[in-house]
DOKOLTOR-255709 format. One record per residue: chain; residue in one letter; y, z, x of N, C-alpha, C in turn. Coordinates in Angstrom, 3 decimals, decimal comma. Atoms other than C-alpha are relative to their C-alpha. Layout:
! DOKOLTOR-255709
atom c=A; r=A; ny=Y; nz=Z; nx=X; cay=Y; caz=Z; cax=X; cy=Y; cz=Z; cx=X
...
//
This chain:
! DOKOLTOR-255709
atom c=A; r=X; ny=0,284; nz=-0,897; nx=-0,775; cay=47,294; caz=17,724; cax=-21,614; cy=-1,784; cz=-0,328; cx=-0,689
atom c=A; r=X; ny=1,124; nz=0,040; nx=0,768; cay=44,275; caz=17,721; cax=-23,936; cy=-0,854; cz=-1,652; cx=0,773
atom c=A; r=X; ny=0,445; nz=0,914; nx=-0,141; cay=43,592; caz=14,092; cax=-23,035; cy=-0,355; cz=-0,183; cx=1,714
atom c=A; r=X; ny=0,433; nz=0,376; nx=-1,191; cay=43,519; caz=14,418; cax=-19,319; cy=-0,963; cz=1,102; cx=0,405
atom c=A; r=X; ny=1,000; nz=-0,841; nx=-0,409; cay=41,133; caz=17,286; cax=-19,202; cy=-1,152; cz=-1,092; cx=-0,607
atom c=A; r=X; ny=1,201; nz=0,915; nx=0,727; cay=38,832; caz=14,834; cax=-21,722; cy=-0,543; cz=-0,906; cx=1,360
atom c=A; r=X; ny=0,083; nz=0,635; nx=-1,274; cay=39,308; caz=12,299; cax=-18,665; cy=-0,633; cz=0,541; cx=1,040
atom c=A; r=X; ny=0,590; nz=-0,627; nx=-0,833; cay=38,453; caz=14,834; cax=-15,997; cy=-1,501; cz=-0,084; cx=-0,376
atom c=A; r=X; ny=1,771; nz=-0,305; nx=0,669; cay=35,320; caz=15,731; cax=-17,988; cy=-0,632; cz=-1,101; cx=0,388
atom c=A; r=X; ny=0,475; nz=1,034; nx=0,303; cay=34,206; caz=12,494; cax=-18,427; cy=-0,264; cz=-0,832; cx=1,249
atom c=A; r=X; ny=0,081; nz=-0,074; nx=-1,206; cay=35,073; caz=11,440; cax=-14,864; cy=-0,995; cz=0,709; cx=0,903
atom c=A; r=X; ny=0,585; nz=-1,191; nx=-0,530; cay=33,095; caz=14,394; cax=-13,685; cy=-2,033; cz=-0,190; cx=-0,427
atom c=A; r=X; ny=1,400; nz=0,199; nx=0,369; cay=30,062; caz=13,424; cax=-15,988; cy=-0,576; cz=-1,289; cx=0,626
atom c=A; r=X; ny=0,309; nz=1,153; nx=-0,471; cay=29,975; caz=9,859; cax=-14,864; cy=-0,580; cz=0,225; cx=1,382
atom c=A; r=X; ny=0,431; nz=0,106; nx=-0,891; cay=29,635; caz=10,689; cax=-11,565; cy=-1,060; cz=0,692; cx=0,526
atom c=A; r=X; ny=1,145; nz=-0,709; nx=0,227; cay=26,891; caz=12,935; cax=-11,794; cy=-1,127; cz=-0,682; cx=-0,490
atom c=A; r=X; ny=1,019; nz=0,645; nx=0,759; cay=24,940; caz=10,755; cax=-14,154; cy=-0,480; cz=-1,736; cx=0,927
atom c=A; r=X; ny=0,388; nz=1,024; nx=-0,969; cay=24,927; caz=7,805; cax=-11,504; cy=-1,437; cz=0,359; cx=0,531
atom c=A; r=X; ny=1,383; nz=-0,347; nx=-0,470; cay=21,311; caz=7,081; cax=-10,762; cy=-0,323; cz=0,124; cx=1,767
atom c=A; r=X; ny=0,477; nz=-0,411; nx=-1,476; cay=19,952; caz=8,179; cax=-7,288; cy=-0,620; cz=-1,337; cx=1,038
atom c=A; r=X; ny=0,333; nz=1,221; nx=-0,755; cay=19,341; caz=5,623; cax=-4,621; cy=-1,615; cz=0,184; cx=0,156
atom c=A; r=X; ny=1,407; nz=-0,015; nx=-0,147; cay=15,381; caz=4,782; cax=-4,304; cy=-0,050; cz=-0,482; cx=1,128
atom c=A; r=X; ny=-0,078; nz=0,222; nx=-1,166; cay=14,229; caz=5,458; cax=-0,910; cy=-1,070; cz=-1,136; cx=0,115
atom c=A; r=X; ny=0,776; nz=0,854; nx=-0,396; cay=12,715; caz=2,576; cax=0,889; cy=-1,813; cz=0,199; cx=0,077
atom c=A; r=X; ny=1,445; nz=-0,374; nx=-0,223; cay=8,710; caz=2,463; cax=0,630; cy=-0,304; cz=-0,352; cx=1,215
atom c=A; r=X; ny=0,323; nz=0,326; nx=-1,291; cay=7,466; caz=3,043; cax=3,903; cy=-1,412; cz=-0,865; cx=0,406
atom c=A; r=X; ny=1,318; nz=0,684; nx=-0,294; cay=4,925; caz=0,403; cax=5,207; cy=-1,516; cz=0,749; cx=0,727
atom c=A; r=X; ny=1,389; nz=-0,360; nx=-0,265; cay=1,078; caz=1,229; cax=5,619; cy=-0,376; cz=-0,603; cx=1,093
atom c=A; r=X; ny=0,948; nz=0,920; nx=-0,892; cay=0,030; caz=-1,737; cax=7,685; cy=0,952; cz=-1,269; cx=-0,040
atom c=A; r=X; ny=-0,265; nz=1,079; nx=0,232; cay=0,683; caz=-5,288; cax=7,977; cy=-1,174; cz=-1,310; cx=0,041
atom c=A; r=X; ny=0,609; nz=1,138; nx=0,535; cay=-0,690; caz=-8,591; cax=7,120; cy=-0,322; cz=-0,597; cx=1,811
atom c=A; r=X; ny=-0,006; nz=0,285; nx=-1,621; cay=-2,269; caz=-10,042; cax=10,711; cy=-0,388; cz=-1,677; cx=-0,115
atom c=A; r=X; ny=0,693; nz=1,313; nx=0,205; cay=-4,169; caz=-13,544; cax=9,086; cy=0,217; cz=0,002; cx=-1,273
atom c=A; r=X; ny=-0,277; nz=0,863; nx=1,573; cay=-3,296; caz=-15,416; cax=5,735; cy=-0,411; cz=-1,120; cx=-0,036
atom c=A; r=X; ny=0,466; nz=1,420; nx=-0,311; cay=-5,339; caz=-18,241; cax=4,991; cy=-0,011; cz=-0,390; cx=-1,870
atom c=A; r=X; ny=-0,199; nz=0,424; nx=1,537; cay=-4,254; caz=-19,882; cax=1,557; cy=1,177; cz=0,576; cx=-0,617
atom c=A; r=X; ny=-1,121; nz=-0,660; nx=0,792; cay=-2,716; caz=-17,866; cax=-0,966; cy=-0,509; cz=1,812; cx=-0,523
atom c=A; r=X; ny=0,155; nz=-1,259; nx=0,378; cay=-2,566; caz=-14,024; cax=-0,822; cy=1,345; cz=0,537; cx=-0,574
atom c=A; r=X; ny=-1,216; nz=-0,579; nx=0,093; cay=0,036; caz=-11,973; cax=-2,963; cy=-0,539; cz=1,362; cx=-0,133
atom c=A; r=X; ny=-0,121; nz=-1,548; nx=0,247; cay=1,188; caz=-8,205; cax=-3,440; cy=1,027; cz=0,160; cx=-0,715
atom c=A; r=X; ny=-1,638; nz=-0,209; nx=1,384; cay=3,578; caz=-6,520; cax=-5,567; cy=0,831; cz=-0,301; cx=0,429
atom c=A; r=X; ny=-1,089; nz=0,685; nx=-0,256; cay=6,510; caz=-8,137; cax=-4,142; cy=-0,327; cz=-1,613; cx=0,011
atom c=A; r=X; ny=0,397; nz=1,041; nx=-0,164; cay=4,942; caz=-11,563; cax=-4,314; cy=-0,803; cz=-0,533; cx=1,080
atom c=A; r=X; ny=0,857; nz=0,847; nx=-0,943; cay=3,175; caz=-14,097; cax=-1,631; cy=0,338; cz=1,107; cx=1,380
atom c=A; r=X; ny=0,076; nz=-0,741; nx=-1,204; cay=2,221; caz=-12,173; cax=1,739; cy=-0,153; cz=-0,903; cx=1,195
atom c=A; r=X; ny=-0,129; nz=0,731; nx=-1,258; cay=2,993; caz=-13,944; cax=4,950; cy=-1,020; cz=0,635; cx=1,245
atom c=A; r=X; ny=0,424; nz=-0,811; nx=-1,191; cay=1,471; caz=-12,828; cax=8,580; cy=1,124; cz=0,767; cx=0,250
atom c=A; r=X; ny=-0,703; nz=-1,074; nx=-0,435; cay=3,160; caz=-10,092; cax=9,922; cy=0,949; cz=0,838; cx=-1,020
atom c=A; r=X; ny=-0,269; nz=-0,345; nx=1,302; cay=4,347; caz=-9,032; cax=6,347; cy=-0,242; cz=1,412; cx=-0,264
atom c=A; r=X; ny=0,716; nz=-1,187; nx=0,193; cay=4,159; caz=-5,242; cax=5,555; cy=-0,860; cz=0,244; cx=-1,144
atom c=A; r=X; ny=0,893; nz=-0,624; nx=1,219; cay=1,706; caz=-3,532; cax=2,941; cy=0,560; cz=1,523; cx=-0,339
atom c=A; r=X; ny=-0,577; nz=-1,039; nx=0,107; cay=2,495; caz=-0,672; cax=1,419; cy=-1,117; cz=0,836; cx=-1,010
atom c=A; r=X; ny=0,642; nz=-0,936; nx=0,996; cay=0,951; caz=2,401; cax=-0,587; cy=0,133; cz=-0,367; cx=-1,255
atom c=A; r=X; ny=0,189; nz=0,048; nx=1,774; cay=-0,038; caz=1,864; cax=-4,414; cy=0,112; cz=-2,007; cx=-0,051
atom c=A; r=X; ny=-0,173; nz=1,373; nx=0,539; cay=0,115; caz=-2,207; cax=-3,682; cy=-1,593; cz=-0,582; cx=-0,284
atom c=A; r=X; ny=1,288; nz=0,723; nx=0,030; cay=-2,539; caz=-4,600; cax=-4,777; cy=0,317; cz=-1,030; cx=0,612
atom c=A; r=X; ny=0,330; nz=1,446; nx=-0,656; cay=-3,576; caz=-7,401; cax=-2,925; cy=-0,918; cz=-0,666; cx=-0,375
atom c=A; r=X; ny=1,105; nz=1,033; nx=0,932; cay=-5,042; caz=-10,441; cax=-4,451; cy=-0,214; cz=-1,257; cx=0,898
atom c=A; r=X; ny=0,796; nz=0,752; nx=-0,661; cay=-6,703; caz=-13,178; cax=-2,903; cy=0,101; cz=-1,198; cx=-1,297
atom c=A; r=X; ny=0,332; nz=0,878; nx=0,848; cay=-6,735; caz=-16,830; cax=-4,519; cy=-1,563; cz=-0,357; cx=0,392
atom c=A; r=X; ny=1,992; nz=0,502; nx=-0,174; cay=-10,540; caz=-18,583; cax=-5,038; cy=-0,023; cz=-0,661; cx=1,458
atom c=A; r=X; ny=0,125; nz=0,481; nx=-1,383; cay=-9,671; caz=-19,893; cax=-1,535; cy=0,897; cz=0,794; cx=0,969
atom c=A; r=X; ny=-0,442; nz=-1,126; nx=-0,912; cay=-7,739; caz=-16,972; cax=0,037; cy=-0,755; cz=0,725; cx=0,630
atom c=A; r=X; ny=0,747; nz=-0,758; nx=-0,605; cay=-8,542; caz=-14,815; cax=2,689; cy=1,395; cz=0,741; cx=0,769
atom c=A; r=X; ny=-1,019; nz=-0,604; nx=-1,121; cay=-6,338; caz=-11,988; cax=4,269; cy=-0,363; cz=1,085; cx=1,045
atom c=A; r=X; ny=0,137; nz=-1,065; nx=-1,160; cay=-6,332; caz=-9,575; cax=7,131; cy=0,799; cz=0,930; cx=-0,105
atom c=A; r=X; ny=-1,213; nz=-1,074; nx=0,142; cay=-4,645; caz=-6,532; cax=7,132; cy=-0,330; cz=1,499; cx=1,228
atom c=A; r=X; ny=0,081; nz=-1,173; nx=-0,645; cay=-4,243; caz=-3,581; cax=9,763; cy=0,783; cz=1,053; cx=0,233
atom c=A; r=X; ny=-0,484; nz=-0,921; nx=0,196; cay=-3,319; caz=-0,325; cax=9,303; cy=0,443; cz=0,796; cx=1,204
atom c=A; r=X; ny=-0,425; nz=-0,813; nx=-1,375; cay=-1,407; caz=2,055; cax=11,508; cy=-0,756; cz=0,658; cx=0,736
atom c=A; r=X; ny=1,025; nz=-0,700; nx=-1,250; cay=-4,064; caz=3,856; cax=13,087; cy=-1,341; cz=-1,107; cx=0,287
atom c=A; r=X; ny=0,639; nz=1,104; nx=-0,490; cay=-5,586; caz=0,487; cax=13,672; cy=-1,294; cz=-0,233; cx=-1,057
atom c=A; r=X; ny=0,798; nz=0,611; nx=0,813; cay=-8,153; caz=0,204; cax=10,610; cy=0,437; cz=-1,316; cx=-0,637
atom c=A; r=X; ny=-0,025; nz=1,752; nx=0,508; cay=-8,919; caz=-3,471; cax=9,639; cy=-0,541; cz=-0,124; cx=-1,031
atom c=A; r=X; ny=0,401; nz=0,431; nx=1,216; cay=-9,243; caz=-4,695; cax=6,370; cy=0,196; cz=-1,485; cx=-0,494
atom c=A; r=X; ny=-0,308; nz=1,809; nx=0,041; cay=-9,895; caz=-8,390; cax=5,468; cy=-0,755; cz=-0,256; cx=-1,576
atom c=A; r=X; ny=-0,032; nz=0,236; nx=1,458; cay=-10,083; caz=-9,345; cax=1,620; cy=0,005; cz=-1,315; cx=-0,038
atom c=A; r=X; ny=0,949; nz=1,502; nx=0,608; cay=-12,221; caz=-12,372; cax=0,538; cy=0,582; cz=-0,658; cx=-1,075
atom c=A; r=X; ny=-0,741; nz=0,800; nx=1,464; cay=-11,491; caz=-15,068; cax=-1,867; cy=-0,077; cz=0,701; cx=-1,104
atom c=A; r=X; ny=0,507; nz=-0,675; nx=1,224; cay=-11,145; caz=-13,977; cax=-5,247; cy=0,249; cz=1,357; cx=-0,489
atom c=A; r=X; ny=-0,014; nz=-1,289; nx=0,085; cay=-10,497; caz=-10,578; cax=-4,751; cy=0,744; cz=0,685; cx=-0,144
atom c=A; r=X; ny=-1,218; nz=-0,972; nx=0,373; cay=-8,243; caz=-7,763; cax=-5,594; cy=-0,419; cz=1,718; cx=0,570
atom c=A; r=X; ny=-0,267; nz=-1,293; nx=-0,755; cay=-7,582; caz=-4,498; cax=-3,501; cy=1,087; cz=0,758; cx=-0,401
atom c=A; r=X; ny=-1,112; nz=-0,913; nx=-0,260; cay=-5,359; caz=-1,404; cax=-3,835; cy=-0,026; cz=1,179; cx=0,530
atom c=A; r=X; ny=0,346; nz=-1,130; nx=-1,090; cay=-4,375; caz=0,442; cax=-1,162; cy=0,597; cz=1,427; cx=-0,707
atom c=A; r=X; ny=0,179; nz=-0,824; nx=0,512; cay=-4,818; caz=3,538; cax=-3,282; cy=1,083; cz=1,820; cx=0,542
atom c=A; r=X; ny=-0,629; nz=-1,137; nx=-0,598; cay=-3,716; caz=6,689; cax=-1,171; cy=-0,258; cz=-0,285; cx=1,762
atom c=A; r=X; ny=0,314; nz=0,345; nx=-1,269; cay=-2,523; caz=6,683; cax=2,473; cy=0,812; cz=1,088; cx=0,872
atom c=A; r=X; ny=-0,668; nz=-0,971; nx=-0,588; cay=-1,507; caz=10,062; cax=3,963; cy=-0,095; cz=-0,232; cx=2,109
atom c=A; r=X; ny=0,191; nz=0,047; nx=-1,805; cay=-0,744; caz=9,645; cax=8,212; cy=0,773; cz=1,181; cx=0,719
atom c=A; r=X; ny=-0,883; nz=-1,315; nx=-0,738; cay=0,500; caz=12,440; cax=10,588; cy=0,065; cz=-0,522; cx=0,906
atom c=A; r=X; ny=-0,412; nz=0,482; nx=-1,737; cay=1,919; caz=12,438; cax=13,923; cy=-0,323; cz=-0,265; cx=0,757
atom c=A; r=X; ny=1,026; nz=0,120; nx=-1,191; cay=-1,047; caz=12,208; cax=15,726; cy=-0,395; cz=-1,433; cx=-0,074
atom c=A; r=X; ny=0,976; nz=1,616; nx=-0,069; cay=-1,574; caz=8,604; cax=14,968; cy=-1,113; cz=-0,164; cx=-0,509
atom c=A; r=X; ny=0,669; nz=0,279; nx=1,278; cay=-4,067; caz=9,352; cax=12,452; cy=-0,175; cz=0,109; cx=-1,161
atom c=A; r=X; ny=0,258; nz=-0,540; nx=1,199; cay=-5,184; caz=9,293; cax=9,062; cy=-0,616; cz=1,010; cx=-0,514
atom c=A; r=X; ny=0,339; nz=-0,992; nx=0,659; cay=-5,383; caz=12,037; cax=6,933; cy=-1,173; cz=-0,158; cx=-1,037
atom c=A; r=X; ny=0,317; nz=0,168; nx=1,172; cay=-6,530; caz=10,302; cax=3,828; cy=0,310; cz=-1,760; cx=-0,366
atom c=A; r=X; ny=-0,801; nz=1,621; nx=0,066; cay=-6,635; caz=6,366; cax=3,300; cy=-1,227; cz=-0,289; cx=-0,951
atom c=A; r=X; ny=0,989; nz=0,480; nx=0,928; cay=-8,385; caz=5,311; cax=-0,120; cy=0,368; cz=-1,899; cx=-0,532
atom c=A; r=X; ny=0,189; nz=1,510; nx=0,488; cay=-9,116; caz=1,600; cax=-0,996; cy=-0,543; cz=-0,027; cx=-1,094
atom c=A; r=X; ny=1,067; nz=0,519; nx=1,296; cay=-9,851; caz=0,614; cax=-4,674; cy=-0,182; cz=-1,383; cx=0,057
atom c=A; r=X; ny=0,609; nz=1,482; nx=0,181; cay=-11,762; caz=-2,563; cax=-4,570; cy=-0,439; cz=-0,121; cx=-1,333
atom c=A; r=X; ny=0,147; nz=0,109; nx=1,021; cay=-11,374; caz=-3,733; cax=-7,670; cy=-1,221; cz=-1,223; cx=-0,637
atom c=A; r=X; ny=1,091; nz=1,267; nx=0,519; cay=-13,181; caz=-7,035; cax=-7,675; cy=-0,088; cz=-0,871; cx=1,424
atom c=A; r=X; ny=0,206; nz=0,916; nx=-1,078; cay=-14,435; caz=-9,521; cax=-4,856; cy=-0,552; cz=0,706; cx=0,915
atom c=A; r=X; ny=0,192; nz=-0,437; nx=-1,009; cay=-15,262; caz=-9,070; cax=-1,357; cy=0,768; cz=0,435; cx=1,225
atom c=A; r=X; ny=-0,673; nz=-0,614; nx=-1,120; cay=-14,194; caz=-7,142; cax=1,631; cy=-0,697; cz=0,412; cx=1,252
atom c=A; r=X; ny=0,656; nz=-0,647; nx=-1,220; cay=-14,814; caz=-6,146; cax=5,237; cy=1,171; cz=0,974; cx=0,561
atom c=A; r=X; ny=-0,451; nz=-1,286; nx=-0,151; cay=-13,929; caz=-2,736; cax=6,454; cy=-0,227; cz=0,374; cx=1,607
atom c=A; r=X; ny=0,544; nz=-0,543; nx=-1,061; cay=-13,865; caz=-1,810; cax=10,275; cy=1,203; cz=1,134; cx=0,141
atom c=A; r=X; ny=-0,358; nz=-1,417; nx=-0,112; cay=-12,693; caz=1,901; cax=10,881; cy=1,112; cz=0,148; cx=1,055
atom c=A; r=X; ny=-1,160; nz=-0,234; nx=-1,046; cay=-9,457; caz=2,899; cax=13,083; cy=-0,628; cz=1,210; cx=0,512
atom c=A; r=X; ny=-0,128; nz=-1,076; nx=-0,995; cay=-8,703; caz=5,887; cax=15,268; cy=-0,298; cz=1,542; cx=-0,850
atom c=A; r=X; ny=0,516; nz=-0,897; nx=0,319; cay=-9,262; caz=8,390; cax=12,649; cy=-1,309; cz=0,560; cx=-0,422
atom c=A; r=X; ny=0,831; nz=-0,713; nx=-0,004; cay=-11,759; caz=10,914; cax=11,605; cy=-1,021; cz=-0,688; cx=-1,223
atom c=A; r=X; ny=0,415; nz=0,998; nx=1,156; cay=-14,676; caz=9,209; cax=9,279; cy=0,077; cz=0,440; cx=-1,053
atom c=A; r=X; ny=-0,044; nz=-0,421; nx=0,997; cay=-14,204; caz=11,708; cax=6,632; cy=1,936; cz=-0,179; cx=-0,734
atom c=A; r=X; ny=-0,888; nz=0,644; nx=0,381; cay=-10,844; caz=10,475; cax=6,330; cy=0,358; cz=-1,251; cx=-1,182
atom c=A; r=X; ny=-0,069; nz=1,337; nx=0,447; cay=-11,673; caz=7,068; cax=4,662; cy=-1,029; cz=-0,181; cx=-1,233
atom c=A; r=X; ny=0,899; nz=-0,187; nx=1,380; cay=-12,940; caz=6,365; cax=1,046; cy=0,445; cz=-1,340; cx=-0,535
atom c=A; r=X; ny=-0,049; nz=1,268; nx=0,645; cay=-13,575; caz=3,122; cax=-0,847; cy=-0,366; cz=-0,103; cx=-1,272
atom c=A; r=X; ny=0,444; nz=0,201; nx=1,778; cay=-13,844; caz=3,101; cax=-4,832; cy=-0,207; cz=-1,107; cx=-0,074
atom c=A; r=X; ny=0,491; nz=1,118; nx=0,176; cay=-15,452; caz=0,414; cax=-6,071; cy=-0,225; cz=0,177; cx=-1,813
atom c=A; r=X; ny=0,869; nz=-0,335; nx=1,672; cay=-16,681; caz=-0,004; cax=-10,228; cy=-1,265; cz=0,621; cx=-0,141
atom c=A; r=X; ny=1,455; nz=-0,590; nx=0,440; cay=-19,849; caz=1,006; cax=-9,334; cy=-0,052; cz=1,606; cx=0,692
atom c=A; r=X; ny=0,237; nz=-0,976; nx=-0,841; cay=-19,276; caz=3,775; cax=-7,272; cy=0,814; cz=0,629; cx=1,207
atom c=A; r=X; ny=-0,700; nz=-0,394; nx=-1,428; cay=-17,412; caz=5,601; cax=-4,082; cy=-0,723; cz=-0,373; cx=1,085
atom c=A; r=X; ny=0,397; nz=-0,090; nx=-1,124; cay=-18,146; caz=4,833; cax=-0,708; cy=0,550; cz=0,628; cx=0,879
atom c=A; r=X; ny=-0,306; nz=-0,531; nx=-1,305; cay=-17,675; caz=7,026; cax=1,916; cy=-0,259; cz=-0,064; cx=1,681
atom c=A; r=X; ny=0,117; nz=1,001; nx=-1,334; cay=-17,174; caz=5,409; cax=5,408; cy=-0,667; cz=1,229; cx=0,927
atom c=A; r=X; ny=0,332; nz=-0,761; nx=-1,032; cay=-19,356; caz=7,326; cax=7,903; cy=-0,238; cz=-0,832; cx=1,316
atom c=A; r=X; ny=0,174; nz=0,251; nx=-1,227; cay=-19,676; caz=4,706; cax=10,422; cy=1,138; cz=-0,862; cx=0,494
atom c=A; r=X; ny=-1,139; nz=0,607; nx=-0,035; cay=-17,119; caz=2,006; cax=11,750; cy=0,220; cz=-1,360; cx=-0,326
atom c=A; r=X; ny=0,057; nz=1,390; nx=0,511; cay=-17,861; caz=-1,428; cax=10,206; cy=-1,005; cz=-0,193; cx=-1,196
atom c=A; r=X; ny=0,625; nz=0,573; nx=0,969; cay=-19,053; caz=-2,891; cax=7,121; cy=0,806; cz=-0,791; cx=-0,883
//
């Protein structure tokens, strides 16, 4: 009888100690053009591949990647560059409440989407860029 109680207790503990399934990350945009080698957290990025919040995107010395976010914002990452999609808060009205990119090194081109200018922020090693126009 004692062994049955012990076995039941161990079974219950084992059932509750199982790791919970990790929900899949929601994509925040997708690659629309890839030239040479562009990689992300999940490996090489190809055209139409999704990109995710907190993902570091790196290009080779001859690489180029162009990405479109859910609100229509476009980001082109130049050769030998590295950027991180740091913050992405999207609401149901098809606009971004907050989109922050950390540009660690290299070159990039930015074209704002449908969201208000205060939603965008680009952090560089030299300082933070507040987006007030549509393209730079």
